[in-house]
Wavefront OBJ file of the C-alpha trace (Angstrom):
o trace
v -1.510 3.295 16.249
v -4.751 5.289 15.742
v -4.976 5.901 19.516
v -1.649 7.745 19.400
v -2.921 9.934 16.553
v -6.143 10.702 18.453
v -4.244 11.523 21.647
v -1.971 13.875 19.701
v -5.002 15.784 18.382
v -6.541 15.950 21.866
v -3.332 17.424 23.285
v -3.504 20.170 20.648
v -7.176 20.830 21.484
v -6.655 20.835 25.244
v -6.562 24.604 25.733
v -9.536 25.229 23.429
v -11.971 22.748 25.026
v -13.185 23.040 28.619
v -14.979 19.688 28.633
v -13.883 16.113 28.894
v -13.336 14.851 25.337
v -12.052 11.565 24.034
v -12.366 8.656 21.628
v -13.822 5.180 22.219
v -13.369 2.039 20.136
v -16.213 -0.063 18.715
v -16.751 -1.810 22.085
v -16.903 1.397 24.107
v -13.399 1.392 25.593
v -11.632 4.759 25.825
v -8.508 4.829 23.621
v -7.698 8.549 23.944
v -8.845 11.296 26.322
v -7.843 14.668 27.760
v -8.297 13.031 31.159
v -5.536 10.416 31.065
v -6.947 8.330 33.909
v -9.950 7.381 31.733
v -7.869 5.722 28.987
v -8.600 1.995 29.007
v -11.867 2.357 30.916
v -15.255 1.379 29.542
v -18.118 3.841 29.080
v -21.258 2.107 30.259
v -23.671 4.467 28.535
v -22.701 3.077 25.115
v -22.975 -0.630 24.384
v -21.552 -0.920 20.875
v -20.988 1.484 17.997
v -22.609 -1.002 15.619
v -25.988 -0.181 17.179
v -25.799 3.406 15.978
v -24.279 3.234 12.479
v -27.385 4.858 11.018
v -27.227 7.722 13.542
v -23.678 9.148 13.402
v -24.393 11.890 16.012
v -26.289 10.797 19.115
v -26.532 11.566 22.833
v -26.997 9.658 26.051
v -27.856 11.035 29.451
v -24.146 11.649 30.100
v -22.419 12.298 26.795
v -22.650 13.188 23.111
v -21.085 10.835 20.559
v -20.075 11.250 16.919
v -19.034 8.219 14.841
v -15.751 8.369 12.958
v -15.917 7.013 9.427
v -13.590 4.204 8.393
v -12.751 2.279 5.202
v -15.740 0.731 3.403
v -18.107 2.644 5.746
v -16.862 0.562 8.671
v -17.125 2.282 12.066
v -14.200 1.637 14.397
v -14.243 4.692 16.673
v -16.429 7.474 18.012
v -15.709 10.860 19.577
v -17.356 11.603 22.932
v -17.862 14.857 24.796
v -19.340 15.209 28.279
v -22.873 16.640 28.186
v -25.773 16.458 25.773
v -26.392 20.134 25.128
v -25.847 22.126 21.925
v -22.288 23.055 22.955
v -21.391 19.391 23.426
v -22.816 18.585 19.982
v -20.836 21.410 18.350
v -17.590 20.362 20.037
v -18.240 16.739 19.086
v -18.826 17.550 15.407
v -15.729 19.769 15.154
v -13.568 17.228 16.993
v -14.771 14.460 14.691
v -13.596 16.476 11.676
v -10.142 16.885 13.226
v -9.871 13.217 14.234
v -11.030 11.953 10.850
v -8.582 14.190 9.026
v -5.671 13.111 11.212
v -6.624 9.433 10.916
v -7.038 9.563 7.128
v -3.749 11.414 6.650
v -1.923 8.866 8.768
v -3.490 5.892 6.981
v -2.755 7.411 3.577
v 0.871 7.908 4.534
v 1.330 4.502 6.137
v -1.074 2.358 4.147
v 0.749 -0.506 2.408
v -1.018 -0.072 -0.938
v -0.286 3.657 -0.929
v 3.306 2.891 -0.002
v 3.639 0.511 -2.963
v 1.986 3.012 -5.318
v 4.500 5.655 -4.241
v 7.349 3.248 -4.973
v 6.267 2.359 -8.501
v 5.492 6.015 -9.239
v 8.928 7.151 -8.004
v 7.215 9.368 -5.419
v 9.378 8.233 -2.528
v 13.074 8.631 -1.788
v 15.135 5.389 -1.730
v 16.090 5.973 1.888
v 12.449 6.390 2.912
v 11.566 3.020 1.369
v 13.478 1.196 4.091
v 12.083 3.387 6.877
v 8.432 3.017 5.851
v 8.838 -0.687 5.074
v 10.012 -1.209 8.646
v 7.144 0.859 10.076
v 4.620 -1.135 8.043
v 6.230 -4.516 8.825
v 6.633 -4.926 5.076
v 8.677 -7.920 3.913
v 11.132 -6.398 1.445
v 12.994 -9.323 -0.111
v 10.371 -11.727 -1.446
v 9.858 -12.223 -5.217
v 7.177 -9.986 -6.688
v 5.975 -9.479 -10.263
v 4.159 -6.458 -11.678
v 1.132 -7.005 -13.916
v -0.081 -3.927 -15.797
v -3.696 -4.395 -16.899
v -4.807 -1.931 -19.547
v -8.451 -1.701 -20.586
v -8.914 -1.140 -24.308
v -11.855 0.014 -26.443
v -13.859 0.920 -23.319
v -13.261 1.243 -19.578
v -15.095 0.571 -16.322
v -14.066 1.820 -12.871
v -15.342 -1.407 -11.304
v -12.549 -3.334 -13.052
v -10.350 -2.507 -10.052
v -12.741 -4.290 -7.700
v -12.962 -7.258 -10.061
v -9.183 -7.683 -9.857
v -9.173 -7.126 -6.075
v -11.724 -9.905 -5.671
v -9.360 -12.248 -7.507
v -6.527 -11.374 -5.106
v -8.143 -10.684 -1.707
v -4.958 -10.988 0.389
v -4.219 -7.266 0.756
v -1.142 -7.913 2.877
v 0.665 -9.784 0.096
v -0.949 -8.716 -3.188
v -1.650 -5.103 -4.101
v -4.173 -3.923 -6.690
v -3.693 -0.250 -7.536
v -5.693 2.026 -9.821
v -3.208 4.069 -11.864
v -5.465 5.829 -14.360
v -8.821 5.510 -16.089
v -7.469 2.655 -18.212
v -4.601 1.162 -16.180
v -4.640 -1.130 -13.155
v -1.524 -2.564 -11.538
v -1.331 -5.861 -9.691
v 1.814 -6.472 -7.658
v 1.776 -10.193 -6.935
v 3.911 -11.878 -4.329
v 5.167 -15.273 -5.498
v 6.816 -18.311 -3.994
v 10.654 -18.346 -4.218
v 10.788 -21.170 -6.792
v 7.664 -20.407 -8.786
v 7.052 -21.825 -12.260
v 7.137 -18.993 -14.877
v 4.042 -20.545 -16.447
v 2.035 -19.382 -13.446
v 2.471 -15.762 -14.584
v 0.584 -16.459 -17.803
v -2.067 -18.357 -15.856
v -2.566 -15.370 -13.551
v -2.745 -12.933 -16.477
v -5.148 -15.162 -18.409
v -7.379 -15.460 -15.342
v -7.507 -11.661 -14.979
v -8.197 -11.166 -18.677
v -10.967 -13.773 -18.757
v -12.649 -12.529 -15.565
v -12.749 -8.864 -16.664
v -14.028 -9.858 -20.079
v -16.699 -12.167 -18.606
v -17.956 -9.812 -15.895
v -17.587 -6.436 -17.623
v -17.304 -7.328 -21.325
v -14.066 -5.343 -21.487
v -10.996 -6.359 -23.470
v -7.605 -5.965 -21.873
v -3.942 -6.180 -22.726
v -1.640 -7.256 -19.893
v 2.072 -6.543 -19.550
v 4.164 -8.738 -17.240
v 7.463 -7.619 -15.720
v 10.485 -9.650 -14.717
v 10.787 -10.592 -11.050
v 11.554 -7.947 -8.435
v 13.722 -9.568 -5.787
v 13.514 -6.533 -3.519
v 10.939 -3.845 -2.838
v 13.187 -1.105 -4.239
v 13.102 -2.806 -7.682
v 9.339 -2.387 -8.129
v 9.617 0.970 -9.920
v 11.835 -0.562 -12.611
v 9.566 -3.592 -12.903
v 6.547 -1.338 -13.380
v 8.384 0.366 -16.253
v 9.071 -3.087 -17.750
v 5.356 -3.919 -17.687
v 4.648 -0.610 -19.443
v 7.287 -1.367 -22.089
v 5.822 -4.867 -22.540
v 2.438 -3.376 -23.447
v 3.838 -0.566 -25.614
v 6.200 -2.844 -27.540
v 3.654 -5.629 -27.757
v 1.092 -3.350 -29.363
v 3.609 -2.634 -32.131
v 5.240 -6.019 -32.712
v 2.847 -8.546 -31.112
v -0.510 -7.161 -32.191
v -2.340 -10.479 -31.838
v -1.199 -11.125 -28.257
v -3.127 -9.882 -25.216
v -0.611 -11.096 -22.607
v 2.989 -9.970 -23.130
v 5.983 -10.756 -20.937
v 8.881 -8.309 -20.925
v 11.347 -11.206 -21.033
v 9.939 -12.405 -24.362
v 10.224 -9.110 -26.258
v 13.741 -9.870 -27.497
v 15.143 -7.434 -30.028
v 11.796 -5.637 -30.262
v 12.384 -3.761 -27.005
v 15.784 -2.570 -28.268
v 14.284 -1.281 -31.514
v 11.508 0.455 -29.587
v 14.061 2.529 -27.690
v 15.955 3.699 -30.785
v 15.547 7.264 -32.123
v 13.466 7.428 -35.292
v 16.274 9.217 -37.154
v 18.604 6.293 -36.467
v 15.936 3.844 -37.663
v 15.440 5.767 -40.907
v 19.183 5.824 -41.461
v 19.368 2.068 -40.937
v 16.616 1.403 -43.500
v 18.267 3.629 -46.101
v 21.550 1.750 -45.624
v 19.945 -1.692 -45.849
v 17.787 -0.942 -48.882
v 20.244 0.853 -51.134
v 18.828 -0.509 -54.395
v 15.116 -0.037 -53.751
v 13.252 1.162 -50.649
v 11.309 -1.322 -48.570
v 8.086 0.257 -49.873
v 8.840 -1.289 -53.281
v 7.811 -4.703 -51.899
v 4.120 -5.452 -52.422
v 1.891 -7.138 -49.843
v 2.128 -10.582 -51.449
v 5.921 -10.408 -51.349
v 5.917 -9.294 -47.709
v 3.532 -12.134 -46.844
v 5.894 -14.610 -48.497
v 8.852 -13.179 -46.560
v 7.038 -13.424 -43.224
v 6.031 -17.027 -43.916
v 9.636 -17.813 -44.809
v 10.761 -16.432 -41.453
v 7.993 -18.261 -39.586
v 9.248 -21.554 -41.040
v 12.883 -20.937 -40.080
v 14.085 -20.227 -43.653
v 13.004 -23.693 -44.755
v 12.101 -23.505 -48.457
v 10.233 -26.826 -48.629
v 8.148 -26.178 -45.504
v 7.353 -22.605 -46.536
v 6.231 -23.623 -50.036
v 3.965 -26.251 -48.476
v 2.406 -23.696 -46.121
v 1.946 -21.253 -49.005
v 0.462 -23.970 -51.241
v 2.934 -23.189 -54.018
v 5.552 -25.255 -55.839
v 9.043 -25.152 -54.365
v 10.403 -23.605 -57.582
v 7.785 -20.844 -57.353
v 9.040 -19.898 -53.910
v 12.661 -19.988 -55.106
v 11.682 -17.665 -57.957
v 10.075 -15.261 -55.498
v 13.177 -15.289 -53.285
v 15.346 -14.517 -56.313
v 13.047 -11.635 -57.166
v 13.432 -10.279 -53.607
v 17.209 -10.581 -53.954
v 17.180 -8.489 -57.121
v 14.948 -5.838 -55.554
v 16.778 -5.520 -52.251
v 20.222 -7.070 -52.672
v 19.458 -9.459 -49.803
v 19.273 -13.226 -50.217
v 16.939 -14.457 -47.518
v 18.329 -17.989 -47.828
v 21.542 -16.701 -46.260
v 21.278 -16.429 -42.497
v 23.081 -13.073 -42.140
v 20.963 -11.487 -44.863
v 17.802 -12.926 -43.290
v 18.675 -11.400 -39.903
v 19.237 -7.971 -41.444
v 15.956 -8.197 -43.352
v 14.014 -9.356 -40.292
v 15.341 -6.454 -38.216
v 14.578 -4.051 -41.074
v 10.945 -5.212 -41.165
v 10.639 -4.656 -37.430
v 12.229 -1.217 -37.685
v 9.774 -0.300 -40.439
v 6.881 -1.504 -38.314
v 8.135 0.617 -35.423
v 8.432 3.710 -37.621
v 4.907 3.188 -38.908
v 3.604 3.017 -35.327
v 5.373 6.265 -34.460
v 3.886 7.991 -37.499
v 0.357 6.971 -36.407
v 0.875 8.682 -33.041
v 1.258 12.101 -34.587
l 1 2 3 4 5 6 7 8 9 10 11 12 13 14 15 16 17 18 19 20 21 22 23 24 25 26 27 28 29 30 31 32 33 34 35 36 37 38 39 40 41 42 43 44 45 46 47 48 49 50 51 52 53 54 55 56 57 58 59 60 61 62 63 64 65 66 67 68 69 70 71 72 73 74 75 76 77 78 79 80 81 82 83 84 85 86 87 88 89 90 91 92 93 94 95 96 97 98 99 100 101 102 103 104 105 106 107 108 109 110 111 112 113 114 115 116 117 118 119 120 121 122 123 124 125 126 127 128 129 130 131 132 133 134 135 136 137 138 139 140 141 142 143 144 145 146 147 148 149 150 151 152 153 154 155 156 157 158 159 160 161 162 163 164 165 166 167 168 169 170 171 172 173 174 175 176 177 178 179 180 181 182 183 184 185 186 187 188 189 190 191 192 193 194 195 196 197 198 199 200 201 202 203 204 205 206 207 208 209 210 211 212 213 214 215 216 217 218 219 220 221 222 223 224 225 226 227 228 229 230 231 232 233 234 235 236 237 238 239 240 241 242 243 244 245 246 247 248 249 250 251 252 253 254 255 256 257 258 259 260 261 262 263 264 265 266 267 268 269 270 271 272 273 274 275 276 277 278 279 280 281 282 283 284 285 286 287 288 289 290 291 292 293 294 295 296 297 298 299 300 301 302 303 304 305 306 307 308 309 310 311 312 313 314 315 316 317 318 319 320 321 322 323 324 325 326 327 328 329 330 331 332 333 334 335 336 337 338 339 340 341 342 343 344 345 346 347 348 349 350 351 352 353 354 355 356 357 358 359 360 361 362 363
């Protein structure tokens, strides 16, 4: 494909250059030239580009060559111009600039990782997804999951390479740097994969970054994208997983969107609606009237599935003491936590309050 790009540039330069000019691959075979009969032939005055990587512009008795840069400093091609005089060197340098620019623009447009980044960033039209996927021989309908890796406390640009080293297959798995803190891994999975493998992957990433760079991370996991066009929505799910998790699951460092439950609904509610809900639930006394000990008791009661005996045991108090506390809560709030419907309302109210507190801290 690069040879077509090079030939296109040569055609545009044809009228401006009065010398034979072309491009050779790493073995010295001509892949593009303004003299069409030379394409496919071998230039005997150059053995291999690898011999000259430390001398990007060099001459032989017949021609002047300029190496074209590639990814990771790899040299795949070189420009050649007939002659070894100053004019040949000038033409060679200018041509190399044009070829490099054309090559880089093409690769950026048709690179798979760039293509995927454009999809998750909504920088590509739906119709173009199918066209570019076909051009890139991209399999569109295999299961993929988005992992959003966010560095917290401190960041390191080399974290991207750490993740890439964990997933070296760049044709199936894509590691993309989104911002100074965020890295995205789009992982291709087997059709009938075990959901547990997602947590294993996330834990491996978290442990490796922490071990090699001493950086803490929080990782959001999306649901499965069954088609390429779903990746943008899955990326948003991974973002929501982190944002919601940092409010409601503060102790967790790996959060799956599927496990957010009612928390993700609350997170999307307007703050005015949340405040209205709290005022309606706590008509007698506001939720702020409950002290920390009382709130701790309530949370333990919820953790033990409203079981009085089990909760009292975990709190190291007599059963009657816990019953007394629950009665006190009933008088303060009008809600009896031993009744399932009241417990649900109270649990949601606590989550809404937590969400409102998180919003207040932002501003």
